[in-house]
N, C-alpha and C positions, 0 to 999 in steps of 0.2 A: 036162366042163362048159364051156360057152362062156364066154369072157372077157367081163367087163362092158364095155359100150360106153365109149369114151373121151369125156370131156366136151369140148364145143367149146372151142377156145382162147379165152381172155379177150381182149376188145378192149384192145389196148395191152400185152398180155403177149407170149407167143410169137407171132411174126409168122405170120398165116394164109397158107397156100400158094395158095389160089384165092379168087376172088370169093365163091363159095358159102361157104367157110370164114369169110371176113371177116363176111359178113352173119349167119351163125349165131352167131358170137362176139358181135357187137353185140346181137343180140336176146336172147342168154343173159344179158346184163347188164341187161336190162329195157328196151332201146330199142324204140320203135315201129318196126314193119317198114318203113313208108314213109320215116320219118326215116333209118333205116339205109341204105335204098337210095339216097335222095337224097344223103346225105353221101358214100357210096361213089362215086357218079357225080361229085360235086364233087371228091373226092380224085383221081379219074382224069382230071379236066379235061374231062369230057363234059357236054353239056347235061343239065339236070335232067329234060327230057322223054324221055330215052333209057332209060326203065325197061324197055321191051320188049327193047332190046339187052342190058341187064344180065341179064335173066332167060334170054335165049337163049344167053348166053355165060358162065354162072356157073361153068364149069369152067376159065375163063381164069386162068393164073397171075397172082398179084398181086405186082408188083415191090416190093422192100423199101422204096423211097422212098415209093411210094404207100401201102403198109401203115402206115408211120410217120405220114404225113399223116392217114390215116383214123383211126388210134388217137387222135391229138390231137383231131380233130374229134369223135369219139365221146365222149371224156372231157368236153369242153366242153359237149356236148349233155346228157350225164348230169348235169352240174353245173347245168343249168337255163338255159343260154344259148339264146336263141331260134334256131330253125333258120334263119330269114331272116338273122340276123347271121352265121351260119357260112357260108352259101352266098352271101351278099351280095345276095340278090334275094328279092322277094315278088310273087306274082301278086295283082292287085287290080282287079276290075271289067274284066277282059280286058286289062289292061296289066301289063307286067313292070317293077316299080320296083326301083331299087337302094336298099338300106337298110343301115344299120349302127347301132352303139350311140349315135349322135348323135340318133336319132329313135326314136319308138315303132315297134314292129313292127305294121304295119297288120293289123287283124283282119277276118276275113270278115263278122262282124256289122255292121261299119261300112258294108258295101255296102247295108244297109237304108236308111241315111240318104241315100245316093246315089239309090236307087230313088225315095224320097219326093221328093227335090229335083227330079228330072227330071219327076215327075208334076205338080208345082205350078208349075214354071217356065213363065212366059208363052211363047207360041209365036213371038212376033215376033223378028226378028233384032236383035242389039245389046242383048239383055237383059243386065243387069248383076248379077253374083253375087260375093259375097265369102265365102271360107272362112276362118274364124277359128281359129287354132291349127293351121295346115296341116301341120306336121311334115314328113313325107317328100313332101308335096304330093299324097297319094293322092286325097283327095276333090276338090280343085280340078282335078287332071289328069283324073280320071274324068269330071267334068262337062264340061270343055273338050273332051274326046275325043268324048263323046256329043252335045254341042251346039257344033259348031265355029263357029256363028254367034253365040255368046254371048261377052260380055266377062267374063273370070273373073280375080279377084284372090285370091291366097293370102297370108295374114298370119301371122306368127309373131314372138314376142319373141326367139327363139333364133337367133343368127347361124349356129350349127352346123346347125340344122334347115333354115334357108333355103339354105345351101350345098348340102345334099342335095336339097332340093326343086327349086332352080333347075337343078341338074345333071340331074335326072330330066326336067324340062321340055325342056331342050335336046336330050337324047338321044332323047326321044319326038317332038320336033318340035311341041310343043304350046305356044301362045303365052300361057300364063298370066302375069299380072303379079304380081311378088312384092313384098311390103311388110313392113318390120320395124316392130313396135310392140307395145304392151301393150293388147290389146282395142281400146278406143276412143281411146287417147291416144298421142301421140308417133309418129304414122305417118311413115315416110320410105321412099323407094323403095329396093329392094334391087337392086344391079347384076346384070344377067344375065337380067332378065325381058323381056317384050315391049316395055315402055317404061321407059327409064332416066331420061328427062327429060320434063317436061311444059311446057305453055305456058298462057297465059290462055285460049286458044281450045280447047286440048286438055289438060285437067288430068290429073294422074297418076291420079286416081281420082274417081268421081262424089261429089257431096254425099250422094246417096241411092242405095241399091241396090234392085233388084227382089226379091232373095232373099239371105238371110243363112243360112249353115250353119255349125255349129261342133261340134267334138268336143273339148271342153276337158278339163283335168284334173278328175276328179270322185271320186277315192277319198278317204276320210277319212284323216287323218294317222295314225290308229291302225288302219287296215285290216289285217286279218290276212293278206291276200293279198300285201302288199308284199314279203314275203320271197321269194316265188316270182318276183317281178318285179324283183329286185335288179340285173339286167343292163341294164334299160331306164332312160332318164333320169327321175329322180325328179320334176323340175319339170314334166314332161308328164303326171304321174300324179296327184299329190296336189292336191286342191282345198280346202285349209284343214281346220279341225278337223272340220267336218261334211260335207266334200266338195262343198259348194254355193257356195263363195266365188266361183269364176270364173263359174259359171252365173248367179249373182245379178248380177254386173257386166255380163255380156253382155245379159241380159234388160233391165236398167235402161237401158243405153245404146242399145239397138237402135232404139227409135222415132225417134230423131233422125237415124238413118242409113238408114232404110227408107222406100221409097215407100208411100203409102197403098194398102192392099190387098195389100202384099207379105208374104211369109212369113218367119218365123224358125223354123228347124228345129235341134234340139239332140239330140246323143247324150249319154247319162248312164248312171249305174249301174243295175243290174237292179232295185234297190229304190227308185229315186228318182223314178219317174214321177209319183206324186202330188205330191211336193214341188215338182217343176219345173212341173207344171200349176198349182199354187197360185201360184207366182211369176208366171206368165203371166196368170192370172185377176185377181190383185190389180193387175197393171200395165195392165189394160184391153184385153188381147188377146182376139180373137174366134176362133171355130171351132177351139178347142183340141182336139188329137187326139194319138194315140199310134201308133207302129208297133212290131211285135214283131220280135225278132231270131231267129236260127236255132234258139235253144233255147226259143222261145216267150215270152220275157220282154219286157215293155214297155221297149224299149231307147232309143227316140227319142220326144221330145215336141215339139210345135210349135204355133204359133198364127199367125193372120193379123192384121196391124195394120189397124185400121178405117180406112176411107176410101172 
């Protein structure tokens, strides 16, 4: 009688002998196949785009040091740590951003907000845009990359987040201006942006913008998903008891900082579209509309300030 097949070695237990063994061990523990491949490439010091190389050389011996690195990465991923934190990078709107636990892991659904922003952004050069709650700088940098003729500002309250965002801007060569502040108050320039000092003739930021975009905290304080997001900064996730606290503040203050006819575009929770539309309607906004995310949910809501 044939002997029963040997189970694949567990990730982090007996060191696998080849790349193929390592991938099998990771998937046997429930890891997603692509996650397992990307983490193995990272452990080997190879670019994450080298999946074709990995598949073609899966019989390559795995050195003990790389096996140990891979085992640690696997365990952290199984414990729920975002893949982007483990590899240190995230692709967003054609850009490669450096990210870590100081900022939220940018989601593909947020590209919906960028698409909408580019669609309503006026065509003339020098158009002025501010991204509120910029985090890693994903939205601001994507807009600046797509519209190099625009003047883009990225604002965040967190010094840690602005450090990450400004480093992304420098590495990508994109001249976003960074600002520290809490939504509409206490704005001050953040060193390392396109402008570190202003003058009376060239202020640090305009009195009014042509477009305001924001992906603020919007989870309820008792949201059951917070446990799964425990590795990400809580201050960038929770928007008060009902999740709408920061959205209310942004909607209330936007008219004083937006040109007549300009748009305010907001990302929010999958079930908050009607509540955000109500905030805009009661505030006197026009042309209120929504955009759906990759899962078909109304993820973004926006309106145009009359003028």
